[in-house]
C-alpha positions as CSV (number, residue, x, y, z in Angstrom):
1,M,-3.2,10.6,16.5
2,A,-2.0,7.4,14.8
3,S,1.4,7.6,13.2
4,K,2.0,3.9,13.3
5,G,-0.2,0.9,12.6
6,R,-0.1,-2.7,11.6
7,G,-0.9,-3.3,7.9
8,R,-1.0,-6.4,5.9
9,L,0.0,-7.6,2.4
10,I,-2.8,-9.5,0.7
11,N,-2.8,-11.5,-2.6
12,R,-6.2,-11.6,-4.3
13,P,-5.8,-13.8,-7.4
14,T,-7.9,-12.5,-10.3
15,K,-9.2,-14.6,-13.2
16,T,-9.2,-12.8,-16.6
17,G,-10.4,-15.0,-19.4
18,E,-8.8,-18.3,-18.8
19,K,-5.7,-16.9,-17.0
20,E,-5.3,-16.2,-13.3
21,Y,-3.1,-13.3,-12.2
22,D,-1.9,-12.3,-8.8
23,K,-3.2,-8.9,-7.6
24,F,-1.5,-7.6,-4.4
25,F,-2.8,-5.0,-2.0
26,I,-1.4,-3.3,1.1
27,Y,-4.0,-2.8,3.7
28,L,-3.6,0.1,6.1
29,P,-5.4,0.6,9.4
30,T,-8.3,3.0,9.3
31,E,-6.9,5.1,12.2
32,L,-3.7,5.6,10.3
33,V,-5.3,6.7,7.1
34,R,-7.8,9.1,8.8
35,D,-5.1,10.8,10.8
36,S,-4.7,14.4,9.6
37,S,-0.9,13.9,9.0
38,F,-1.5,11.0,6.6
39,P,0.0,12.3,3.3
40,F,-2.1,10.5,0.7
41,S,-5.7,10.5,-0.5
42,P,-7.8,7.7,-2.1
43,G,-7.0,7.6,-5.8
44,D,-3.5,9.1,-5.5
45,Y,-0.8,7.5,-7.7
46,L,2.1,6.3,-5.6
47,Q,5.7,5.6,-6.3
48,V,6.9,2.5,-4.4
49,E,10.6,1.8,-3.8
50,I,12.3,-1.2,-2.0
51,D,15.4,-0.6,0.1
52,P,16.9,-4.1,0.3
53,K,19.6,-3.1,2.8
54,K,17.1,-1.8,5.3
55,K,14.3,-4.2,4.2
56,E,12.0,-1.2,3.9
57,L,9.3,-0.2,1.5
58,R,9.1,3.5,0.7
59,I,6.0,5.1,-0.6
60,R,5.7,8.6,-2.1
61,K,3.3,10.5,-4.3
62,F,4.1,9.7,-7.9
63,Q,5.6,12.7,-9.7
């Protein structure tokens, strides 16, 4: 059971036409995502909130 893991924020710049845009991804460890208690599935829409006081990122299923 993996309820914690080390992820990473990645920027993959993408060129569309003549413009380049930043595209950010959060990578999660495989063991974390495959755990039976992981609450999301590939393709789920997610709501992301920033808590500046706690310096935390909260992720929930988008309602």
